[in-house]
N, C-alpha and C positions, 0 to 999 in steps of 0.2 A: 499447393495448398491455398485455399481461399481464406481471407480474413475472417469470414464467418465461421470457419472450421476451428478457429483458435478460441478457447475459453479461458478467461482469467478469473481467478478467485483471490480476494484479499482477506479471506477468512484467517489465514495464518497471522496476518497483521492484527486483526481485531482480537484474536486469542492472545497474542503476545502483549497487547496493550492491557487486557484484563489481568493477565498474569503479573505484569509489572505495575499494576494500578496507575496507569497513565491515561488521562483523558485525551480524546481527540483534539480538543482545543489546546491542550498543552503541547501535543505533538506538532500542531500547526504553528504554535509560537516558536518552538525549537527549530523548525525546518523552513519557515517562511512560505509554506505551501498554501495556496488559496483554498478557501472553504469549498469552492466549486469543484476543485480537483478531488477533495475528499468525498464530495457527493458522487462524482463519477466512480470513485473506488467503491463506495457503498453499493453501487449498481453493478459492480464487477465489470466496469468498462475499462478499456485500455487507457493507461496514462504513460507519460514519457518515462524512459529509463532514468532520466535525470531525477525525476520525482522519487522513484523507487531507490535510487542511490542515495539521495539526501536523507530519506527515512532510514535506510540501512546504516549510514554513518551516524545519525543522531541516536539511534538505538543500539549501536555497536553490535550489529547482527548481520547475517548473510541475507542475500536477496531471496533465497528460498524460505527464509523466516517471515517474509512479507507477502509474497505472491506465489501462487501455484498456477501453472499453465498446462492445460490439457487440450487434446484435439477434440 
């Protein structure tokens, strides 16, 4: 499978933030993740598993609550 065949979506994260009334800037402060990484996520680009794990721990949720991956 080629890298281009994998599609990432962070829509579950954005929905979760809205449901919990958390701003992206607040999440950045909680996790220490750079704004440029959030920009990549807004464009549904791949980020490291470390980033997704830090968000998961900060929000106390599963990885599938943050990102969906499809072919």
